[in-house]
C-alpha positions as CSV (number, residue, x, y, z in Angstrom):
1,M,12.6,21.5,-4.6
2,S,12.4,19.2,-1.6
3,T,11.8,15.7,-2.8
4,F,9.5,12.8,-0.1
5,V,9.8,9.2,-0.9
6,L,6.9,7.0,1.1
7,Q,7.8,3.3,1.9
8,S,6.9,1.1,3.9
9,D,6.5,3.2,6.9
10,G,2.4,3.6,7.1
11,V,2.0,1.8,3.9
12,T,-1.3,-0.5,3.4
13,D,-2.2,-2.8,0.3
14,A,-3.6,-5.4,-1.0
15,E,-4.2,-8.0,-4.5
16,I,-8.2,-8.4,-4.9
17,I,-8.7,-12.2,-7.2
18,S,-12.0,-13.0,-9.0
19,G,-10.5,-16.5,-8.8
20,S,-10.5,-16.8,-4.7
21,P,-13.3,-13.6,-4.2
22,T,-13.6,-14.2,-0.5
23,T,-10.2,-14.5,-0.5
24,A,-8.4,-11.6,2.3
25,R,-4.7,-11.8,0.5
26,G,-3.3,-7.6,2.6
27,L,-0.8,-9.7,4.4
28,G,0.8,-11.8,1.6
29,T,4.2,-10.8,0.0
30,V,2.9,-9.8,-3.8
31,L,0.6,-7.2,-5.8
32,S,-1.3,-8.5,-9.0
33,L,-2.5,-6.7,-12.0
34,G,-3.9,-8.3,-14.8
35,Q,-5.3,-12.3,-16.2
36,R,-4.2,-15.4,-15.9
37,D,-5.9,-18.7,-17.4
38,D,-3.8,-20.7,-16.5
39,D,-4.4,-20.5,-11.8
40,A,-8.2,-20.7,-11.0
41,D,-7.2,-19.4,-7.5
42,Y,-6.2,-15.8,-9.2
43,K,-8.2,-15.9,-12.8
44,I,-8.3,-11.9,-12.4
45,G,-5.9,-9.6,-10.1
46,R,-6.0,-6.2,-9.1
47,S,-5.1,-4.2,-6.3
48,V,-5.2,-1.1,-4.3
49,I,-2.3,0.7,-1.9
50,K,-2.7,4.2,0.0
51,F,0.0,5.8,1.2
52,A,-1.3,7.3,4.3
53,N,1.6,9.5,4.8
54,L,0.8,11.6,1.9
55,S,-1.6,13.1,4.2
56,N,-0.8,12.6,7.5
57,G,2.5,15.1,7.5
58,G,5.0,13.4,5.8
59,V,4.9,15.6,2.3
60,P,4.0,19.5,3.7
61,K,0.7,20.9,2.4
62,N,0.2,23.8,0.4
63,R,3.8,23.6,-1.8
64,A,3.3,23.3,-6.3
65,V,3.2,19.6,-7.0
66,V,6.1,19.5,-9.5
67,S,6.6,15.4,-9.6
68,A,5.0,12.7,-8.2
69,S,5.3,8.9,-9.1
70,L,4.6,5.3,-8.4
71,S,7.2,3.0,-8.0
72,L,6.4,-0.6,-8.3
73,Y,9.0,-3.9,-7.8
74,L,8.4,-6.3,-10.4
75,S,8.6,-9.9,-9.4
76,T,7.6,-12.1,-11.9
77,D,6.1,-12.2,-15.2
78,R,2.6,-14.2,-16.6
79,C,2.6,-11.7,-19.1
80,N,1.9,-12.5,-22.9
81,Y,1.2,-9.1,-24.2
82,S,2.1,-5.7,-24.5
83,R,-0.8,-4.6,-22.2
84,T,-1.6,-1.4,-20.6
85,Y,-1.7,-0.8,-16.6
86,S,-3.9,2.1,-15.0
87,W,-3.8,3.0,-11.5
88,F,-7.5,5.5,-9.9
89,R,-7.8,7.2,-6.8
90,L,-10.2,5.6,-4.1
91,K,-13.0,7.1,-3.2
92,N,-13.8,4.7,-0.7
93,D,-10.9,2.8,2.1
94,F,-10.2,-0.4,2.3
95,V,-8.8,-2.3,5.8
96,E,-5.5,-4.8,4.0
97,S,-6.2,-7.6,6.3
98,E,-10.1,-7.7,5.5
99,V,-10.3,-6.1,2.0
100,T,-11.4,-8.7,-0.9
101,W,-12.5,-8.7,-4.4
102,R,-16.2,-8.5,-2.4
103,I,-15.4,-6.2,0.9
104,R,-13.6,-3.3,1.2
105,K,-13.9,-4.4,4.9
106,T,-16.1,-6.9,7.5
107,G,-19.8,-5.9,6.7
108,V,-19.1,-3.4,4.0
109,N,-19.1,-4.5,0.0
110,W,-17.2,-3.1,-2.7
111,A,-20.1,-0.8,-4.5
112,V,-19.0,-4.0,-7.9
113,K,-17.3,-6.7,-7.0
114,G,-13.7,-6.2,-8.0
115,I,-14.0,-2.2,-8.1
116,Y,-13.5,-1.8,-11.5
117,S,-16.8,-1.0,-13.5
118,A,-17.8,0.3,-17.6
119,S,-20.9,2.0,-15.5
120,N,-20.6,2.6,-11.9
121,D,-17.9,4.6,-10.8
122,T,-19.0,4.6,-7.0
123,D,-16.0,3.3,-5.4
124,Y,-13.2,5.0,-7.6
125,E,-12.6,8.3,-10.0
126,R,-13.4,5.9,-13.4
127,A,-13.0,8.5,-16.2
128,D,-9.7,9.6,-14.9
129,P,-6.6,7.6,-13.9
130,I,-4.4,9.0,-12.0
131,A,-1.3,7.8,-14.1
132,T,-1.5,4.9,-17.2
133,I,2.3,3.0,-18.6
134,T,2.7,0.2,-21.2
135,L,4.6,-2.7,-19.9
136,S,5.5,-5.2,-22.8
137,A,4.9,-9.0,-23.1
138,S,7.7,-9.9,-21.1
139,E,8.9,-7.2,-18.6
140,A,12.6,-7.7,-16.8
141,A,11.9,-7.6,-12.7
142,G,12.8,-4.6,-11.1
143,W,11.2,-0.7,-10.7
144,K,8.2,-0.7,-12.5
145,T,6.9,3.3,-12.4
146,W,3.7,5.5,-12.8
147,N,4.3,9.3,-13.2
148,L,0.8,10.0,-11.3
149,D,-1.3,13.7,-12.1
150,T,0.3,16.2,-10.1
151,T,-2.1,18.4,-9.4
152,K,-4.4,14.8,-8.1
153,I,-1.8,14.5,-5.9
154,F,-1.8,17.9,-4.4
155,E,-5.5,17.7,-3.7
156,M,-5.0,14.2,-2.0
157,I,-1.9,15.9,0.2
158,N,-4.3,18.7,1.0
159,G,-7.6,17.6,2.0
160,V,-8.9,18.6,-1.2
161,W,-9.9,14.6,-2.1
162,V,-10.6,12.5,0.5
163,N,-6.5,10.3,0.9
164,N,-8.3,7.0,0.3
165,G,-5.4,5.0,-1.4
166,F,-5.3,4.2,-5.1
167,F,-6.2,1.3,-7.7
168,G,-4.9,-0.4,-9.7
169,M,-5.8,-2.9,-13.1
170,C,-4.8,-3.6,-16.4
171,N,-6.8,-2.2,-18.9
172,S,-7.3,-5.4,-20.9
173,E,-7.5,-8.5,-18.7
174,F,-6.8,-11.4,-21.2
175,N,-3.1,-13.1,-20.2
176,D,-1.4,-10.1,-19.1
177,Q,-0.6,-10.5,-15.4
178,Y,2.2,-9.4,-14.0
179,F,2.9,-9.6,-9.7
180,F,4.8,-6.8,-8.1
181,R,6.9,-6.7,-4.6
182,S,3.7,-5.8,-1.5
183,N,4.5,-3.4,0.9
184,N,5.0,-6.8,3.2
185,H,8.0,-8.3,1.1
186,A,11.0,-9.2,2.8
187,T,13.0,-6.6,1.2
188,V,12.7,-3.7,2.3
189,N,14.0,-1.3,-0.3
190,T,11.5,-2.4,-2.9
191,R,8.3,-2.1,-1.1
192,P,6.5,-0.1,-3.1
193,K,7.3,3.6,-3.3
194,L,5.8,7.4,-3.3
195,T,8.0,9.3,-4.5
196,I,6.7,13.8,-4.2
197,E,8.7,16.9,-5.7
198,V,7.3,20.1,-4.2
199,D,8.4,23.7,-4.7
200,D,9.7,25.0,-1.5
201,A,7.3,28.1,-1.0
202,V,3.8,28.2,0.0
203,S,1.9,29.3,-2.5
204,G,-1.3,31.0,-3.6
205,E,-3.3,33.1,-0.9
206,E,-3.8,31.5,2.6
207,G,-1.2,29.1,1.4
208,I,-3.4,27.1,-1.0
209,L,-2.9,27.2,-4.4
């Protein structure tokens, strides 16, 4: 088995917020998940993140994925309830310095503002999150880890699913916002990280499982 940790290099991320729907926040130092009533500039916070090296050689192709996890460093608690927080695979790309609640890059709208919709899955894999965790109403600062679907990660490594990154949100979005450190945070070792463990043997016909 071999383990690959993707962090900082090739990572782009951004929070998108309903309170300032046309403001690009991808160069900021936090990612937000959840909703808060006491800050009109935020209201609902959701986030996008991409690890380009997942599919650009940072992890060897044609290896069985044994485990995969996304870890974010929680920095600020604005949550009042125990909630579920989910990540989904994105179907379309985004530009870190341009993405907002309304657009994924300059001149290109999200199909639905804020990405999420109960009926429209143009921009993300709505029916099947790649990972979920439950956080309590009061979490200590530090790492929070989502265990990712290994089959879906294998598809992204090998180009079966185009690696456009992930979209995260709180499933309830009512006074349940948490802030995590983004890839622009000054403390490098607390930036988002993707940890992939793979089998060292090439598997299957022509190396494809």
